[in-house]
N, C-alpha and C positions, 0 to 999 in steps of 0.2 A: 690453834696450831702452835703458837709460841709456847704455851704451857706444856703441850705434849712433847715438843722438841726439848725444852728445858728439863722435863722429867726424865726423858731417855738419857740425855747427856749427864745429868746428875747421877742417875743410877749406874751408868757405865763407869763413871769416874770412881764412885764409891766402891763398886765391885772389883775394880782393877787397881786401886791405889790405897785409899784410907782403910777400907774394910776387906782387903784381899785375903787376909788371914782368917776372916770370919767364915765359919762353915756354912755350907748351903742350907743345912737344916736350921741354923740360927737365923740366917737371912729370911728363910721362908716363915719362920715363927714370928720374926719382927714384922714382916710384910703383912701377914695374915692377922697378927695381933692388933696392929694399929687399925687395919681395915675393919676388923671385927668390932672393935670398940666404937668406931665411928658409925658403923652400920647399926649397932645396937642402940646408940644414942638417937639416931635418926628414926628407928622403929619406935622408940619410946615417945619421941616428939610427935610422931604421926599417929600415935594411939594404936599401933599394930600389936604391941606386946599386951596391952590391956584387953584388946579384942580377943586375942588368942588365949588369954588366961581366964577371962571372966565370962565370955560368951560360950555357952555350952555347945552350940553347934560348931563354932570355930575350933574349940578345944578338941572335940571329937574328931574333926577332920585332921588336925595335927597329929593325933595319936593313932591314926590308921596305919597298919603295918606297911602298906605300899608307899605311903607318904614318908614314913620313917626310913624305909629302905632307899627310896630315891634321894632323900636328904643325905644319908650316909654315903651313897654312891657319888652324889654330886660333890660332897666334901672331899672324898678321896681323889676323884678325877681333878678337881680344882687344885688340890695340893700338888698332885703330880705335874699338872700344867705349870704351876708356879715354880716348882723346883726345876723343871726343864727350862723355863724362861730365864731363871737366874743363871743356870749353867750356860745357856746360849749368850746371854749378855756378857758373861765373862770371856767368852771365846770369840765373839764377832764384834764389829763396830756398832756404835749406836745407830748409825744410818741403816746398816744391813738389818739390824734387829727390827727397826721401825718398818722397813720394807717387808720383812718376813711377817710381821704382825699384821700389816695392812693386807698382805696377800691371804693370810688365814681368814681375815674378816670377809674378804670378797668370796672366799670359798664357802664360808658359812652362809652368806647371803644367797649365793648361787644354789647351794644345797636346799635352802628353804624354798627357793623358787621352783626348783626341779622336783623335789620330793614332797613338799607340802603345799604346792600351788600358791605360795605367798604372792600377793600382787606387787608389781613393781611401782605402781602409782602413776608415774609420768615418764616422759621421754628424758626429763632432766635426771631422774634416778638412774635410768639406763645409761645415760651419758657419763654420769659420775662413776658408776661401776666399771664401765669400759675404760675410762680414763685411769682409774686406780689400777686396774689390771694391766693396762698397757705400761703405765709407769713402773710397776713392779717388774715386768718383763724387761723393759729397757734398762733398768738399774742392774738386774741380774746379768744381762748381756754385757753391759759396760764393765761390770766387775770381772767377768770371765775374760773379756778382751784385755783388761789391764793386767790381770794375773798372767795371761799367756804372753803378753808383751814383756813383762818383767822377767819371766822365766827365760824367754829367748835372749834378752839382754844379758842375763847372768850367764847363760850358756855361751854366748859369744865372748864374754869377758874371760871365762875359763879357757876357752879355745885359744884366745889370744895370749894368755899367760903361758899355756903349754907350748905355743909356737915360739915364744921368746926364751 
C-alpha cells in the first residue's frame, strides 16, 4: 500500500510540476517504454521468448491472425487507457485518481463475476470487494459535500461583499 501511494504521489507531482510541459504522448511513450523493456527482460528470464521463437507449436500460435489482431487491439486500448490516465492524473488529485482506479478494478471484478461466472472464492473476498466499493462511494460523497460547501461559502462571501 505504501508503494502504491508513493507511486501515485510521485506521478502526480511529476505531471503537475517538474514534467508539466512534457506532452501526453511523450509521457505515454516513457511510461510504456520503461514497462516494455522490463516486461521483455522478464520474458527473457522466464524463457518465454525462447519458447515463442524456437518451439514450432508456440510460434504457430503467435502467428495466428486472430492472436495478432487481439495483440494489436490490446495495445491500442492499453495506450488509450494510459493516455487517459495521464490526463486524469494531471486534472485531479492523487487520492481521487487512486479511488477512481480502485473503483474501476471493482467494476472489472464485478463484470467477471456477472458475465463470466468467476468464483468469488470466500466471504473474505466478498467483504473486500464490498469494503472497496463502499470506500469509493464514501470518498466521492465526501468530495461532493466538500465542493458544495466550498461553493456555498464563496457565494456567501460574494453576497456579503455586495451588501457592503
